[in-house]
C-alpha distance (Angstrom), angle and dihedral (degrees) to the residues before:
residue distance angle dihedral
X1 . . .
X2 3.80 . .
X3 3.79 113.9 .
X4 3.77 104.2 -170.3
X5 3.82 93.8 176.1
X6 3.82 91.8 58.6
X7 3.80 95.8 107.1
X8 3.81 92.5 49.3
X9 3.83 91.1 71.4
X10 3.77 130.4 75.9
X11 3.80 120.3 -141.0
X12 3.80 96.8 -85.7
X13 3.79 88.8 45.8
X14 3.80 92.4 55.4
X15 3.81 90.2 45.6
X16 3.79 90.3 53.8
X17 3.82 89.4 55.4
X18 3.80 89.2 52.0
X19 3.81 91.0 48.5
X20 3.81 90.3 52.5
X21 3.82 89.9 46.6
X22 3.80 89.9 -121.6
X23 3.79 88.0 130.6
X24 3.80 134.6 9.9
X25 3.83 124.6 -124.2
X26 3.80 89.2 -119.0
X27 3.81 90.0 56.8
X28 3.80 90.9 51.1
X29 3.80 90.5 50.2
X30 3.79 90.3 52.2
X31 3.81 90.9 49.3
X32 3.81 92.1 52.1
X33 3.81 91.7 46.5
X34 3.80 90.3 50.4
X35 3.80 89.6 53.7
X36 3.80 92.3 48.4
X37 3.79 88.7 53.0
X38 3.81 91.2 45.9
X39 3.81 99.2 48.8
X40 3.77 108.8 21.7
X41 3.80 96.1 85.2
X42 3.80 87.5 64.6
X43 3.80 100.1 33.1
X44 3.81 103.0 35.7
X45 3.80 86.7 -154.8
X46 3.82 100.8 137.7
X47 3.80 114.9 54.7
X48 3.82 101.9 169.5
X49 3.81 116.6 37.3
X50 3.82 115.8 -148.2
X51 3.79 97.2 -174.6
X52 3.79 96.9 138.0
X53 3.80 93.5 47.5
X54 3.80 91.5 45.0
X55 3.77 95.6 48.7
X56 3.80 90.0 49.0
X57 3.80 91.2 50.4
X58 3.81 91.1 46.7
X59 3.80 89.2 63.7
X60 3.82 89.6 66.5
X61 3.82 110.2 10.8
X62 3.78 124.0 178.2
X63 3.77 117.5 -81.6
X64 3.80 99.2 -122.0
X65 3.81 128.7 115.8
X66 3.83 92.4 -78.1
X67 3.79 96.2 51.6
X68 3.82 109.3 167.2
X69 3.81 97.3 0.3
X70 3.84 115.2 144.4
X71 3.79 115.4 -119.1
X72 3.79 142.4 174.8
X73 3.81 130.6 -140.6
X74 3.78 124.8 -142.9
X75 3.80 118.9 -117.4
X76 3.81 89.5 -123.1
X77 3.80 112.9 75.9
X78 3.82 105.1 -29.8
X79 3.79 88.8 115.3
X80 3.81 114.6 -169.1
X81 3.81 113.6 -174.3
X82 3.79 112.4 -104.1
X83 3.83 95.1 13.2
X84 3.83 124.9 103.5
X85 3.80 119.0 -105.0
X86 3.80 106.7 -170.9
X87 3.84 104.1 160.4
X88 3.80 88.6 -135.1
X89 3.80 88.5 -72.1
X90 3.78 129.3 128.4
X91 3.80 86.5 -151.0
X92 3.83 87.9 66.2
X93 3.81 96.9 41.2
X94 3.78 110.9 143.9
X95 3.80 94.7 16.5
X96 3.82 105.8 148.7
X97 3.79 121.2 -164.1
X98 3.80 113.9 -116.1
X99 3.81 96.0 -160.9
X100 3.78 139.8 12.0
X101 3.79 116.8 -93.3
X102 3.80 113.7 -115.6
X103 3.79 89.8 -112.5
X104 3.81 90.9 53.2
X105 3.81 89.5 50.8
X106 3.80 87.8 53.8
X107 3.81 92.5 45.7
X108 3.80 89.5 54.9
X109 3.81 92.5 45.1
X110 3.81 87.5 54.2
X111 3.81 86.8 59.8
X112 3.80 99.2 -103.9
X113 3.80 119.3 147.6
X114 3.84 112.8 -147.7
X115 3.82 112.6 -147.3
X116 3.81 102.9 174.3
X117 3.78 151.0 -16.5
X118 3.80 120.5 -96.4
X119 3.79 135.5 -129.9
X120 3.82 120.8 -90.4
X121 3.82 137.5 170.8
X122 3.80 115.7 -104.9
X123 3.83 108.0 -64.9
X124 3.81 88.8 -16.2
X125 3.79 91.7 -81.9
X126 3.81 102.3 138.5
X127 3.83 136.8 63.0
X128 3.81 87.5 -128.1
X129 3.80 132.1 58.3
X130 3.79 108.5 -126.4
X131 3.78 121.3 115.6
X132 3.78 143.9 150.7
X133 3.80 97.7 -107.3
X134 3.80 98.9 51.6
X135 3.79 106.4 11.0
X136 3.79 125.6 -131.7
X137 3.78 125.1 -34.4
X138 3.81 111.4 -138.4
X139 3.78 127.7 -136.9
X140 3.84 112.4 -118.9
X141 3.82 89.3 -144.2
X142 3.81 90.1 59.7
X143 3.80 120.4 -5.1
X144 3.81 92.3 -148.4
X145 3.80 91.3 62.2
X146 3.78 133.3 78.2
X147 3.78 124.1 -97.4
X148 3.79 88.3 -146.5
X149 3.77 123.0 -115.6
X150 2.77 158.5 -44.8
X151 3.82 96.7 -7.6
X152 3.79 90.0 38.8
X153 3.78 98.9 129.7
X154 3.80 91.3 50.9
X155 3.80 91.8 49.8
X156 3.82 93.9 47.9
X157 3.80 91.5 51.3
X158 3.80 93.7 49.6
X159 3.80 94.2 44.1
X160 3.82 90.0 51.4
X161 3.81 92.5 52.2
X162 3.81 96.0 -112.3
X163 3.81 91.8 126.4
X164 3.82 129.0 -0.1
X165 3.81 93.0 -125.1
X166 3.78 139.3 -1.3
X167 3.78 140.4 -161.8
X168 3.80 117.6 -88.3
X169 3.79 138.1 166.7
X170 3.77 134.0 -157.3
X171 3.80 131.7 -147.6
X172 3.81 99.0 152.5
X173 3.80 103.5 -2.4
X174 3.80 103.1 -43.6
X175 3.82 95.2 139.3
X176 3.79 96.8 38.4
X177 3.82 99.5 41.0
X178 3.85 95.3 56.5
X179 3.81 89.7 42.1
X180 3.79 88.6 55.1
X181 3.81 94.2 45.9
X182 3.82 94.0 47.3
X183 3.82 101.9 38.1
X184 3.82 98.4 -108.3
X185 3.78 142.7 129.0
X186 3.79 110.6 -97.7
X187 3.81 120.8 179.8
X188 3.79 120.3 -173.0
X189 3.81 101.9 -161.2
X190 3.78 125.3 -143.6
X191 3.78 117.3 -78.5
X192 3.83 111.1 -75.5
X193 3.82 93.7 8.2
X194 3.82 89.3 124.0
X195 3.82 121.1 33.8
X196 3.82 124.6 -115.4
X197 3.82 96.3 -155.3
X198 2.86 162.0 161.4
X199 3.80 93.1 43.9
X200 3.81 101.8 18.8
X201 3.79 135.3 54.1
X202 3.76 99.6 -173.2
X203 3.80 134.1 -23.7
X204 3.81 124.3 -129.3
X205 3.81 92.1 -8.1
X206 3.79 93.2 -55.4
X207 3.81 101.9 -43.0
X208 3.81 93.6 124.1
X209 3.79 127.9 67.8
X210 3.80 134.8 159.0
X211 3.80 142.6 -134.2
X212 3.83 135.1 118.0
X213 3.78 146.0 -79.8
X214 3.80 114.5 -123.5
X215 3.79 143.7 166.7
X216 3.83 96.7 -120.6
X217 3.77 137.2 43.1
X218 3.79 92.3 -131.9
X219 3.81 92.8 58.8
X220 3.80 90.0 50.7
X221 3.81 91.7 49.4
X222 3.80 96.9 42.8
X223 3.79 94.1 49.8
X224 3.80 92.0 48.5
X225 3.81 86.8 56.6
X226 3.81 87.3 56.5
X227 3.80 97.9 47.5
X228 3.80 107.8 30.3
X229 3.77 123.1 104.9
X230 3.79 137.7 68.5
X231 3.77 128.0 -81.5
X232 3.81 126.0 -145.0
X233 3.79 111.5 -72.3
X234 3.81 98.2 24.1
X235 3.81 110.5 146.7
X236 3.81 91.6 -133.1
X237 3.80 139.5 -14.5
X238 3.79 139.6 -143.6
X239 3.79 117.0 -111.2
X240 3.80 112.3 -94.9
X241 3.82 115.5 -105.2
X242 3.81 119.3 -108.8
X243 3.83 91.9 -115.3
X244 3.81 138.4 -5.8
X245 3.78 113.9 -59.4
X246 3.79 92.7 -127.4
X247 3.82 88.8 58.4
X248 3.80 89.4 57.6
X249 3.80 90.4 66.8
X250 3.79 91.8 64.3
X251 3.81 94.6 43.2
X252 3.78 120.0 110.2
X253 3.80 108.3 -95.1
X254 3.79 114.6 -110.3
X255 3.78 124.1 -146.8
X256 3.78 109.1 -94.9
X257 3.76 132.3 -163.2
X258 3.80 105.7 -131.8
X259 3.79 126.7 -170.9
X260 3.79 119.2 -158.1
X261 3.78 134.7 -173.4
X262 3.79 133.7 -169.9
X263 3.81 96.2 -167.5
X264 3.78 133.9 65.2
X265 3.80 121.8 -111.0
X266 3.81 90.9 -83.9
X267 3.81 91.5 55.4
X268 3.82 95.8 -105.9
X269 3.80 114.4 143.4
X270 3.79 117.4 -112.9
X271 3.81 123.3 -124.3
X272 3.84 110.6 -61.9
X273 3.81 91.7 -114.2
X274 3.81 89.0 54.4
X275 3.79 91.7 48.9
X276 3.80 89.9 50.0
X277 3.80 91.0 50.6
X278 3.80 93.4 48.6
X279 3.78 94.2 47.7
X280 3.82 92.7 47.3
X281 3.81 91.8 48.0
X282 3.81 92.8 46.3
X283 3.81 88.6 52.2
X284 3.81 90.5 48.8
X285 3.81 91.0 51.2
X286 3.79 89.4 51.2
X287 3.81 91.0 49.8
X288 3.80 88.3 52.5
X289 3.79 90.0 58.1
X290 3.78 102.8 -96.2
X291 3.79 125.4 133.3
X292 3.80 109.4 -116.1
X293 3.79 130.8 -172.5
X294 3.79 139.2 153.7
X295 3.80 115.3 -94.7
X296 3.79 138.1 136.8
X297 3.82 129.0 -151.2
X298 3.83 110.0 -103.4
X299 3.80 97.5 -110.0
X300 3.80 129.1 150.5
X301 3.81 100.3 -134.2
X302 3.80 96.0 -160.5
X303 3.78 93.2 49.2
X304 3.80 90.6 46.5
X305 3.81 91.9 51.0
X306 3.78 95.7 47.8
X307 3.80 94.1 44.9
X308 3.80 93.0 45.5
X309 3.80 91.6 50.6
X310 3.80 90.5 50.6
X311 3.78 90.9 59.5
X312 3.81 93.6 37.1
X313 3.80 97.0 51.1
X314 3.79 93.0 39.8
X315 3.79 89.4 50.9
X316 3.80 92.2 49.7
X317 3.81 90.9 51.0
X318 3.80 89.9 50.2
X319 3.80 91.2 49.8
X320 3.80 94.8 50.4
X321 3.80 92.4 44.2
X322 3.82 90.5 49.1
X323 3.82 92.1 51.0
X324 3.79 89.9 50.2
X325 3.80 91.7 49.0
X326 3.82 94.3 48.6
X327 3.81 96.8 41.2
X328 3.79 100.7 35.2
X329 3.81 90.1 -127.5
X330 3.79 121.4 149.7
X331 3.80 115.0 -120.4
X332 3.83 105.7 -123.2
X333 3.77 127.5 172.5
X334 3.81 91.0 -132.9
X335 3.81 90.7 65.6
X336 3.81 94.0 62.1
X337 3.78 138.4 63.8
X338 3.78 114.1 -108.6
X339 3.80 95.9 -108.8
X340 3.80 91.2 49.6
X341 3.79 92.2 49.6
X342 3.80 91.7 49.2
X343 3.81 92.3 50.2
X344 3.81 90.6 45.5
X345 3.80 90.5 53.8
X346 3.79 90.0 49.9
X347 3.78 90.1 48.8
X348 3.79 91.8 53.2
X349 3.82 88.2 59.4
X350 3.82 94.9 54.7
X351 3.81 108.8 105.8
X352 3.79 124.5 -150.4
X353 3.79 91.3 -107.3
X354 3.82 91.6 49.3
X355 3.80 90.6 49.9
X356 3.79 92.5 50.8
X357 3.80 91.6 45.3
X358 3.82 89.8 52.2
X359 3.79 89.6 50.2
X360 3.80 90.1 50.6
X361 3.81 91.1 51.3
X362 3.80 91.0 51.5
X363 3.79 90.4 49.7
X364 3.80 88.7 53.4
X365 3.81 87.8 54.1
X366 3.79 87.5 50.5
X367 3.80 90.5 55.1
X368 3.80 90.8 50.2
X369 3.81 92.0 50.6
X370 3.79 90.3 46.1
X371 3.79 89.4 56.6
X372 3.81 90.5 46.6
X373 3.80 89.8 56.0
X374 3.78 91.3 52.6
X375 3.80 83.5 73.2
X376 3.81 101.4 31.2
X377 3.81 127.7 44.0
X378 3.81 91.8 -157.6
X379 3.76 140.3 10.7
X380 3.83 118.0 -144.6
X381 3.77 128.5 -156.2
X382 3.79 136.4 125.5
X383 3.78 116.9 -75.6
X384 3.82 90.5 -125.6
X385 3.78 133.3 26.8
X386 3.81 92.3 -122.6
X387 3.84 140.6 13.8
X388 3.83 118.9 -79.6
X389 3.80 111.3 -52.6
X390 3.78 123.5 -123.5
X391 3.79 115.9 -100.1
X392 3.78 111.5 -98.1
X393 3.79 95.3 35.1
X394 3.80 91.4 120.1
X395 3.80 119.7 56.7
X396 3.80 100.1 -137.4
X397 3.79 91.0 -168.9
X398 3.81 94.4 57.8
X399 3.81 105.3 113.7
X400 3.78 94.4 -161.5
X401 3.84 104.5 78.5
X402 3.80 91.2 -160.2
X403 3.80 90.7 60.0
X404 3.81 93.6 39.3
X405 3.81 92.7 54.8
X406 3.81 96.2 39.0
X407 3.85 94.2 95.9
X408 3.81 91.2 56.0
X409 3.81 104.7 36.5
X410 3.80 90.0 123.1
X411 3.82 95.0 39.9
X412 3.83 100.5 81.5
X413 3.82 106.0 32.1
X414 3.80 101.6 143.4
X415 3.81 118.1 22.1
X416 3.85 99.7 78.1
X417 3.81 90.4 60.0
X418 3.79 93.5 70.1
X419 3.80 91.3 49.7
X420 3.80 87.5 52.8
X421 3.81 94.4 48.0
X422 3.81 98.2 35.2
X423 3.80 92.9 -125.6
X424 3.81 123.3 148.8
X425 3.80 117.5 -113.3
X426 3.78 133.2 178.0
X427 3.81 131.5 -157.3
X428 3.81 115.2 -149.7
X429 3.84 127.6 -169.6
X430 3.78 98.9 -121.6
X431 3.81 103.2 134.7
X432 3.79 138.3 45.3
X433 3.79 127.4 -169.1
X434 3.78 122.9 -118.8
X435 3.81 88.9 -99.6
X436 3.80 93.3 51.0
X437 3.80 105.1 -98.5
X438 3.81 118.5 138.7
X439 3.80 122.2 -116.7
X440 3.79 116.3 -164.2
X441 3.80 121.7 -141.1
X442 3.80 113.5 -144.3
X443 3.78 127.0 -147.9
X444 3.81 120.9 -169.3
X445 3.82 127.0 -164.4
X446 3.78 135.5 -175.8
X447 3.78 117.0 -74.8
X448 3.79 112.5 -73.9
X449 3.81 94.9 17.3
X450 3.79 105.0 111.1
X451 3.81 86.3 134.3
X452 3.82 93.3 71.4
X453 3.80 91.7 46.4
X454 3.80 93.2 50.5
X455 3.82 93.8 46.2
X456 3.79 90.6 51.0
X457 3.80 92.7 43.3
X458 3.82 91.0 53.4
X459 3.80 90.3 50.0
X460 3.80 91.7 50.9
X461 3.80 92.2 44.8
X462 3.79 89.4 55.2
X463 3.80 93.2 45.9
X464 3.82 95.6 45.8
X465 3.83 106.9 19.8
X466 3.80 114.3 -156.9
X467 3.81 100.9 177.9
X468 3.81 91.0 94.8
X469 3.81 93.5 56.0
X470 3.79 108.3 98.9
X471 3.80 131.4 -178.2
X472 3.82 119.1 -125.0
X473 3.80 88.7 -103.9
X474 3.80 105.2 57.3
X475 3.78 143.1 129.9
């Protein structure tokens, strides 16, 4: 049965149709599959179809609030037993998950029906999704532009109306960057809000966390209610929220003190479109009754970058060495993209003392941001320093990371900080460029305070609705 209105609904909206028996989960799965088949040749968003597994699951989906809703898993983590997880890397080609990740178990219990795995850059290293193994993912707003990375395939699929939300994870901006590039809601939760089990406790000393990209704030909040909370054996856990996140959206807005900045940490002005988006959003927040003023967290950008890279490169080296140990594969330069090989070589040079010193420096930054949020409830900026880059901007075969990243030094000025500090941050689609590309506005709160972010996001969504904005490739 054709269901032409499918893409008009968010996840909770589709689930309500299932609950009323207006449509069956199997019909929704078929609709999502039809849209993958229709759009994927242009988008290259889905790299591993899971149609058989999804249709089987749709016969008896979980009984949670998203019962029967089609979904996609990212090809980094997101392990689904019997399905390949390759992290966009030729070195992991053919790697099949033995068990479901804890988060996938919770996704399925919430009622979601995974139908495929989505495109990623190799090992999730870049703020764009274009690699040797899978090829480039294309932005539905403009196919010549990046979807962002590393959850770029997930973001492209959601923005195009293939599924209402999709799995994503974030180690330096990889939920928020694709959300910004594709005009979506992207919440990076607080450190340890969602579990990384059953095999992992944390990754890179807490840099990486997981959630989704979605089209509505309520989907983001409702699914976090389904997935949040520790599992036995976790090394640490985030404090439980005072009430369900979905309930926060209906709560009476409180007056917030919001800082905003239109420069990076070095004082350099952001792209004019970003400045315009920040100023317009700051004005909107003021009109909604919040106190708004210019301020910037007291962070040493150079120290942050060097310390972050110490953990990042060391973590990449650990990951590659662990894969080699478990699989018996030989580590050969020819099996990696140039950027990956260069970062791996850097990681192999990081000593234990250097790693721990880098971690200490990031914790100092966390203390500084914690003090900043004693004064301000939220900090506002754009998610990126510029609108979505054109595909091909980064030379993925450049072995010198300094040269590879040179064209985008100003592109990702803010998002790694929240991975370093563990704070929650959300990207919201509140600005579009004159030529129709989305620019995400990012709000950051103190660690553990997703509730404030979601309340504010719901207020902004109501004041400046974005659900009606559709890319040229949609539905």
